[in-house]
C-alpha positions, -999 to 999 in steps of 0.1 A, spaced: 675 -908 411 710 -892 392 687 -861 382 676 -855 419 709 -858 438 724 -837 407 697 -807 416 705 -811 453 743 -808 447 735 -775 426 713 -761 452 743 -766 479 771 -746 457 747 -717 451 739 -717 487 773 -716 496 787 -691 471 759 -670 485 770 -671 520 814 -665 508 798 -636 490 780 -620 520 756 -591 519 755 -565 492 774 -537 508 762 -503 505 784 -473 503 785 -439 517 781 -406 495 813 -395 478 821 -359 485 833 -337 457 808 -347 431 782 -326 417 759 -308 439 769 -297 469 793 -325 471 771 -357 480 764 -375 453 755 -413 462 767 -443 451 742 -468 458 732 -454 489 697 -454 500 677 -426 512 690 -418 550 666 -409 575 678 -396 607 658 -425 626 685 -447 614 719 -428 612 744 -438 595 772 -428 624 784 -455 647 810 -434 668 791 -425 700 811 -390 697 787 -381 661 756 -404 672 727 -379 673 706 -379 705 673 -395 712 667 -367 729 654 -340 698 660 -308 724 697 -318 729 703 -322 687 708 -280 679 705 -276 643 720 -240 626 707 -226 590 742 -212 572 730 -188 546 744 -159 526 772 -154 502 808 -165 500 822 -154 531 795 -173 553 802 -200 525 839 -204 533 854 -174 518 887 -182 521 905 -201 486 937 -223 491 959 -189 470 945 -168 495 958 -188 525 934 -211 529 946 -249 530 932 -266 554 959 -282 587 954 -316 595 934 -307 628 908 -284 605 906 -315 585 898 -341 615 864 -338 628 851 -324 660 830 -347 686 794 -339 685 796 -316 653 772 -332 622 766 -315 588 739 -327 566 743 -338 533 713 -336 509 706 -344 476 713 -310 450 682 -325 428 659 -346 445 657 -324 476 659 -351 502 688 -356 534 711 -382 528 723 -382 563 744 -368 590 779 -370 591 811 -357 608 817 -318 600 848 -312 581 858 -282 565 850 -273 538 813 -274 546 797 -260 514 809 -280 479 800 -262 449 813 -272 413 838 -246 402 841 -225 434 870 -242 457 861 -230 493 882 -243 524 881 -224 562 848 -204 567 833 -199 598 804 -226 602 827 -247 623 844 -226 649 806 -211 656 793 -249 664 829 -253 684 822 -224 702 786 -230 711 798 -265 723 817 -249 747 790 -226 763 763 -254 758 778 -285 772 758 -320 765 743 -309 733 751 -322 698 753 -290 671 738 -298 635 750 -273 608 729 -269 577 752 -254 544 731 -227 525 757 -204 513 763 -196 480 794 -168 468 784 -147 446 739 -148 448 721 -115 453 692 -106 475 666 -116 453 686 -149 443 680 -160 482 649 -147 488 613 -165 493 605 -184 460 640 -188 448 656 -223 443 684 -218 469 656 -208 497 631 -235 494 663 -257 494 666 -237 530 636 -253 538 639 -287 530 670 -290 548 654 -276 581 625 -301 572 649 -331 572 665 -320 605 637 -312 620 627 -349 621 659 -353 643 666 -320 664 657 -281 666 665 -253 649 682 -233 665 690 -201 642 705 -183 610 733 -173 605 734 -148 577 768 -128 559 754 -119 530 751 -79 506 780 -74 487 763 -84 461 736 -57 463 757 -32 479 772 -19 449 738 -16 430 717 19 440 682 1 429 690 -32 448 703 -8 477 664 10 475 650 -26 484 675 -40 503 660 -39 539 624 -48 527 631 -79 509 656 -85 542 628 -87 567 604 -105 539 626 -138 538 631 -134 577 593 -132 583 592 -164 555 617 -186 570 598 -184 603 567 -193 588 577 -216 566 603 -234 590 575 -230 621 597 -212 649 576 -180 650 608 -165 668 636 -181 653 668 -166 658 681 -144 628 721 -133 632 737 -110 604 771 -99 601 784 -64 588 803 -69 555 835 -52 544 835 -18 554 870 -11 527 843 -18 503 810 -5 515 807 19 541 784 22 568 764 48 554 755 23 526 720 14 529 730 -27 532 750 -22 562 723 0 579 695 -23 570 720 -49 586 731 -32 616 696 -19 624 677 -55 625 680 -58 663 661 -28 667 633 -32 639 632 -71 637 622 -94 670 646 -116 679 673 -108 658 711 -101 660 740 -84 644 782 -91 648 801 -62 637 837 -64 615 849 -33 612 879 -47 631 891 -76 610 912 -82 585 912 -97 551 927 -127 531 923 -113 493 948 -81 492 936 -51 481 901 -66 470 895 -65 507 865 -86 506 869 -123 518 879 -121 555 905 -140 569 909 -173 591 914 -154 621 889 -129 614 864 -153 602 874 -174 640 864 -138 658 830 -135 640 823 -170 647 826 -163 683 804 -129 679 777 -147 661 776 -174 688 776 -142 716 746 -124 699 729 -162 692 735 -169 732 722 -129 739 689 -137 719 688 -166 741 686 -157 775 665 -125 760 636 -156 751 642 -172 782 637 -140 804 606 -127 783 587 -160 785 596 -165 824 581 -126 824 548 -138 811 545 -165 833 550 -148 861 
């Protein structure tokens, strides 16, 4: 009888301890680790069907057509080329998330999404490559002004110093873009690719010769692999201070709208830089201007696509 009483008492104590302890807590990914800054700590695989965001200002829309996702691809100016020593220190306002703008976090080695989070600078976190202010968030803010009622998702995929053959179809960075897009398509619609690249190709004669063909091939591959045949692709002019307008890379990007459907181009020849005599990386004011121009091109392409579809249906 005493033994039974002792067992029952022990069971009660164990139940009480477990209740006091509460459920096991799941921590969110920490920024600033290896890879893209999304090193998980006891974090299960997040899916867009069960978003980790509870605040209504950053909730993923139930209607997929209201979640507009953009790929940020290219080199350092797209990644956020302003380092702190060039005046890239973030203000408190810039560190504060903007409602209805999200960014994806992606495990750098397992190629799987870890969820959507309120977007803040820096969007791109790469070990050993400090970045701060970039054009992705100003673009999203401008896009929201022109498209009220939607939520914007950003896919940071840019990497400073990478030449075209490290970004084209089949490369590791390209594969990461496709994986991120597939994850994003679970809950949203890929609305466009914002591209700024070419500095690592423009100074090399051999790379210049094949740049345009590789650019066109990459655009076609992106549209095929993402599954959006008319996916808008918008390119930006690189520094004319270092690469004149007749440079083959400049010519290839500028000629995109004439040679490839559903593409756009953004001029930068009137903008300024943050890196002194180097004059490669655009300053904060210029990046905001570029973001607005990228958005204007995006809207222009969308209007043309809508008009073309209307003409076909008539």
